[in-house]
C-alpha positions, 0 to 999 in steps of 0.5 A: 581532735574536736572530739578529743577536746570534748572528751577532756572538757570539765565544768571548769576547763579542761583535764588531762590524766597523764603518764610520765616515764623517765626517759632517762634518769631523774633527780629533783633534789630537796637539799638533803643528802646521804653519807657514805660514813653514816647512812649507806653502804655498797654491796656489790651493785646494790646500795643498802641504807642503815637503819638508824634506830637499830645502828644507834641502839647497837653502838649504845649497847656496845658503848661504841657511840663515841668511837663511831663518831671519832672514826667518822671525823678521822675518815672524813677526808680518806677513802670511804668505800669500806669504812661503814661496812668494815666498822659494823663487821670488825668493831660492832661485830654484827652482820651488815643485815642487823643494821640495814633496812631491807631497801636496796637499789642499784648503783651506778658508781665507777669511784669511790663513795660520795655524798648521795643527794636525795630525791624530793620526798614527804614522809619517806614517799617520793614523787614529782612535784607538780611545780617542777612539771608546771615550770617546764611547761611554763618554759615551753609556752613562754619560748614559743611566745617570744619567737613570735615575730609580733612579740619581738618588741619585748626582747628588744626592750630587754636587750636595751637594758642588758646594754644599759647595766653592761660595765662601761670602759672595762669597769670592774665590778665587785661581787655585790655589784655583779649580783646587783645588776643580775637582780636588775636584769632579772626584774627587767625579764619579769616586767617586760617579757613574762607579764607581757605573756602571762598577764599580771596578777590584779594589776593596779588601775584596772577594774578587778572584774575585768582584769586578766589574771595570771595565765599560769594560775589557771594551769594547775598540775598536782603532785604525781603519785608516789614512786615506788622505792624499787623503781629508784637507783643511785647514779654517779654524776660528774661535771664535765668541762668542755674546755678542758675535756675532762671531769672535775666534780662526782656526786652520787644522785638518787634518781628515778631510774629509766623506763619508770612511770608515775601519773599526774593530772593537768587542769586548766581551770577557767574559774580561776579567771575573771569573766571565765572563758571569755577572758581565756589568756590566748597563751593557754589556748596552746594547751586546749587539745593534747595534739597542740600540748605536745606540739608546743612542748616538743618544738622547745625541747627539740630546739634546746636539744639541737642547740646542744647538739651542735655546740658539742659538734665543734671540732674543739670538742673531740672526746668519747665521753662527749660523743657518747653524750651527743649520741644520747641527745641525737637519739632524744631529738630524732624521737621527739621529731617523730612524735605526735601524741607524746611530749618530751621535757627535761625535769629536775637536775641537769638543765642549763642556761639554754633550757631557760627561755631568754638564752635560746630565744636571744641566741636564735635573734642574735647569737647564730652570728658569734660576733654579735655584740648583744650575744657577747654581752649576754654570755659575759653577764652570764658569767659574771662580767669576767675581767678578761672577758668570756673566751669560751662557750657558756656555760662551760660544763655539762652534767652527765652520768659516769656510766655511759655519759647519759643525760638526766631528767628527760621524761616522756609524757603521755595522755592516758 
């Protein structure tokens, strides 16, 4: 492993070339969406996209632009499955090929077409943002730091603040007051935990030449290479309620399909630190060898998976759909347990409260005793301090594919 460490050394620190494989469908959103009324149609098991230039030109030539707009408004709250296809064939009297792009990819849909959330892209090129990967790595590092008994003081201080901001004597809070308390506790987390773990950028009152910079400033991740559009698929995603054992919201997501790959580079840059290697933050020493990177990331991911599996094992949740979902999670957990040279992370849409570091660490230190007062306070804080108190497990919903109840966003990362 020392030889591997030497091989990855650069004049600035360390650099790793990574291959990222989607273990399950992955969606990283950009805030934009496609509509089944104007942007796409479904033919068989394929989704096809309208060429807006061609479509607009034909509408103009046939003097049907206003008619199309009126029809869209009329059908906004109706079944949308065949609306656009019927309009193209019966009103425009052209073929689907005349108005569609060549691009088509698989769609996994069990119901009526709905709005489809787009994957992040630039200039039509789909990619995984380096910031998304870095955020997941940051969570894994922070999780390990918080589990170290030597750092338990930081969590204890945060819990004291949780008790302090908690409503007293059944006080009822307005929406604005709840938001203020959430903001206050988030600041406490940044000041009491994150800064202790990662350091502070140019801290006041400290000599700039000797100050330790933010550890994450020397962890650099570029965006992945572009992902081919024929490696994409559209998955219908549902929000499943554990308390009612049923789905309540469905939406399509543009996803990188399972088993597809891309590449990225991870660099640790000593030159970002005042004092260079001598001031190397201890927390990033976890990332000096690929073996240690995998160990740190996988310990975090496995603990998250095992928590979720235990929740779904409660007798109260006896549902075939959840059994399938739990089976996927169990398979992932077993893969991670047997892996020494591949790291597993969850990226993008689908993460829950327990993928955010504080929740799982707090559960391990307090929540395994379900009657622990601090744990109950935390769950009620997450739920917005409900008037009648929290009666169910939190969070109560899960996002999963309606086809085979697949969890979103799990990737495998290996060294090239």
